[in-house]
N, C-alpha and C positions, 0 to 999 in steps of 0.2 A: 526500497531495497538498494537504490543507488548509493545509500549511505555506506554500504559495506564494501571494503576493499576486496579485490580479487574476483568479485562477482560482476563481470563486465558484459559478456555477450547476452546473457539472459535478461539483464536489466536495461539494455540499450543505452548505456552511458554515452554521453556526447564524446566525440573523438577529441584527441589532443588539439587538432586544428580548430575545432569548434570552440574549445575552451580558451584557446589563445585569442580567438576573435572576439568572443563575448565572455565576460567573467561569469563563471558558474560557482555556486556555493553549496555547502553541505553534501558534497560528493566525496567518497573515499575517506570518511572520517572515523569509521568503526572497524574493528576487527570482526571477522565473521561470527565469533562466539559471543559477542556482546549483545545484551538485551537493550532495547531502546523503546521508549514510550512516546506517545503523542505529546505528553507534557514536556519531556526533554526536548523534543523537536521544537516546541514553541519557544522554549528558553533560548535555544541556539539560533532559531530563525529570527527572534527579536533582535539579537545582537547583530546579525547580518543586516537586517533592515536598518538599524541605526547607522551602521557603517555606510550603507548605500545612500542614506539620506544626507549624511555628512558630506558625501561627494556630490550632492545635488543631482543625483541620478534617480531614475524611476525603477523600482524593483518589479520584476515579473515573476509570479509564482506559476510554475508549470507542472502539470501532473494530473493524476486522476484519483488520488487517495483522499476520499472525502473526510475521513476522520482527522487527518493531519491538517487539512485546510480549515476545518471547523475549529480545531484546537488553536490555530493561530488567530483566526478572525474573531471567534466567539469566546474562546477560552474553554477550559475544562474544569469540572469540579475537583476539589481536593479530596480524593477518595482515600480509602484505607491503604495503609502501607502493604507492599507485596509480602506474601508469605512464601519464602523459598521452599519450606517444607511441603506445603500443599502444591506449589507450582511443580516441583519435581515429580510428586506422585501423580498429578493430573496429566502432565506431559507423558509420563510413562504409560499411563492408562490409555491415552489417545494413540500412542504408537502400537500398543499391544492389541487393544480391543476396537480401535477405530474411532473416528470423530463422531459418528452417529450415536455410538454408545454413550460418549461423553455428553452429547446434546440431550439424550434421554435423561441422564442424571440431572442436567440443568433444568429440564422440564419439571421434574419432581421437586426440585429445590426452589426454582424461581420461574414460574410459567410465563410471567410478563417478559423477562429477559429472553427466555427461549423463543418467544414468539417473534422477537425482532432481530435475533442473531441467527445467521445461517449456520447449519450444522458444519459446513466446511470451513467456517471462520474459527479455526481452533483457538488462536490467541484470545479472541473475545469470549469464547465459551469458557475457556480456562479462567479468565479474569472474573467472569460472573460467578462461576462455581466457587472460586477462591474467596471472593468477597462474602458469599453466603456462609461458607464454612468457617471463616475466620471471625466474622462479626455477628453471625446469627441473624442477620437481616438481609433481605434481598437487595440487589443492586439498585432497583428503582427507589427504595427507601433512602438510600444515600444520595441519589441524584436529586430527589425532591428538595426544593428549598435551598440548594447550593448555588451561590453566585458563580457565574462563569468568567467574570473579569474580561470582557471583550476588549479588543485592541482598537480603541476609539480614536487614536491619533492619526489614523490613516483612513482615506476614502477608498474603499475597494470597488473595483469594477470587475464583475465576473463574466467571462467570455466562454461560451460553450461551443464546441464544434461537433456537429452531428452528420456523419457521412451517410446515414441511412443503414438499415439492418443488413441488406445484401452486400453493400460495399464494405461495411465494417467486417463482416465475416470473411470476405475476400482478403482484406488486409491482414486479418488475424492469421489466415491460412498462409499467406505469403511471409508474414513475420516469423512464424514458427519454422517454416522451411529454411529461411535465411539463418535462423539461430543454429540449426544443425549443420548447415553448409559452412557456417563460420567456425564450427568446432566446439559447440557447447559441451559435448560429451568429453572431449579432450580437456576442456577447461575444468570440468568437474573432477576428472582424474588428477589433474595437477593440484587442485585445491586439496583433495584427499591426501595425495602424496606429501603435501606440505604440512600435514598434521592437523588439519581442520576436522573436527568430529562431524559425523553424519547428522548428529542431533543439533548442530549449530543453527541458530535462528535464521541465518541467511538462506539455508537450504529449504526453508518453508515456502519460499517464493514459487509462484506458478512458473513452470518451466524447469526449475532446478530440481524440485522434488521428483518430477517425472524422469528427468535426465539421470538423476541419482539411481532410481530404480532400474533404468536401462543399463547403466554402468555396472550395477551390482548383479546384473543378470536376472532380475526378477521379472522384467517384461521385455519383449523384443522392441526393436527400433520403431516399427510402425505403430505399436501400441503406445509408446512414449509420445510420439508425435500426435496421435489421435487424442490422448488424454490432455495434452497441453492445449490443443486447440479447443477441446470441449470445456475445460476449466476456465480458459481465457474468455470464451463466449459468455459463460455464466457470470464471471466477474464483471465483464463489460455491461451485462444486463443490470447487475446490482448497482454499478456506477451510474448508469443512466437513470435508474429509478431515484437514486439519492440526489443527484444533481438537478433532476427535473423538479424536485421539491424546493429548490432554492429559488425563491420568487424573484430575487434581484438579478439572476443570470440572464444574459442576452445570448440567444442561440443563433447559430449560422449553419446553414445546410451545406456542408462540404468538408474538405480536409485542409489541414494547415499548409500543405505545400502548394495549394492552388492560389495563384496570384490574384484572382478575382476575389477570393475569400479574404485574402490579406487586405486588399483595398477596402472591402466592406467593413472589416473590423476597424481599420484605421479611421475611416469616415465616422463610424459610430463613436469612437473615442474622441475624435475631434469635436463632434457635435456636443459632447458633454463638457 
């Protein structure tokens, strides 16, 4: 979500000082209403990697979005083209009837996809339903036998940081509190006043959709904070499950700001 302009507080974008000290890429490159896929991310990221390599520097990929990391490292299959007709209808259905209703539709159409896609992951649910409706085949049938085109010219080293469940929940609680102290509600109002639609893809981000409900008067402040913390914990759990399955990852017990962890990571990399 750091791809989107204007959405700063809820995405924890690096500050101007941090960007001046260390070059950052693929930040603030999209308008809030633009759709963006993992495949498009790979194309743009490859161009960035080529530029970094030409400068004889080492690229560092930072974040927790497993699909985007997989798209870059392993590649993605060349799936059916998007159907704007079905996409608009399914997005409208999700808004009116809720994500769980849409997930039940997917269960009827493609039980294998429904088993591996969380009901709250609306974009993936929509994509799976869209593929089934437009092609007559389940998503799994399209995935089978498709080459992923991995990025073989780089040697990747995957580093994971695990602060532990209790510490993680404390950090999520603190992070959400800082978002509201920094003025995420005011940021949402400014974005809306600037003409960005409430249905813009950027508003799907955890934190923003709850803040939008608060700004619209649908839920009180304490409810917005509680839902943001709850949904972030759930997302963090899915992240942990996904990344734990990556056999090549090396895990460290701690947080990135800890000098001891920093030294451990550097020693591990030096050893390779």
